N, C-alpha and C positions, 0 to 999 in steps of 0.2 A: 447448548454449545456443541460445537463440532470438535473433532480430533484431527490433527494433521501430523504428518511426518516432520520431524525436526530437520531443518535444512542448514547447510553451511553457507558461507558468504557467496558461494558460486551457485547456489540453489541445488546442490547435490544432497541427496538423503544421507544423513549421518548414520554410519553403521560401525559401531565399535563392538563387534561380536553380537550385538543386539540392535535392532532398530529402535530409535528413541521417538516417542510420541509426545506431542504437545496437546494440551487441551485448554479450555477456558480462554481468558484474554491473551495468553501467550500464543495460542493457535490463531486467534483472530488477528493479532498484530502481524504475525508472520504471513498470514494469507493476504492481508492488505498490502504489506510491503512487497510481496511477490507480484501482486497485481500492478502496483505503482512503478516498479522497476522494469516492467516490460515495455520495450519500445514498440511503437506501432510498426507492424510488418514483421516483427521478430517471430511470432508464433505461426508456424507454417500451416496450421489447420484453420486459422482465422486471421488473415493478415490485417484485418481492420481492428483487431483487439490491441490494446496498448495505447500509449500516449506518444504523440509526435513531438518529442522534446526538441529535436533539431529545428523544427519549424518555429516553435515558441522562442527558442534562443535567437534565431535569425530575426524574428519580428519584434522581439523585446516585449511581448505581450504577457506580462506577469499576471494580470487579472484573468486573462483567458486560460493561462496554464493552471491557475488555482481553481478556476471553474471546471476545467477538465479533470483535475485531480479529484475534486469533490464528486463529479459525476461517476468516475470510476469507483470511488469508495462506496457511494450509495447504491451501486449494483449489488452489493452484499446485503442480503435480506436480514442480517443481524443488526444492521446499523440504521438508526432513525435520523441522526443529524451529524453534521461534520462542521467543525470550526477550525480556524487556523490562528496560530500565534507566529507572526512573521517577524524575525529578528532583523533589524537593520544593520546590526554589528557583525553578523556572521552569516554563513550560508546554510544555516540549519532552519528547517521548517518544523515547527511543532504542530502536530495534528491532534485534535481533541475529538473523540468519537462519543456520541451518546447512543448507547445500544437500545434495542427494542425492550430490553428488560429494565431500562432506566439507569443502568450502571454507566459510569463515565470512564473511558480508557484513553490515555494519551501516550504518544510516542513521537520520536523525532526522525526526520529524514535529513540526510546530509547530501 
């Protein structure tokens, strides 16, 4: 498992006199959320990185969006499989990851 800097909700490194590190599934979930929250064209060093959420919203292509989210997640070599639990009652997407170690990790995107 890798180690990541702990980030706040604006993706800034948290520094309270000491830099805080995350490891294990906490680091993995933060890394995946950072990848998924990146809009296509936002990263100046690779404008093709990220998801074109605006295009998916305009087209109403929910299946295409979920497929793109899955593709982005599977770029992480720690993950073997991705599945979704889509709630019809709320705007929360539950993502279930199966890691290459066999462990299962889940988290929610809102």
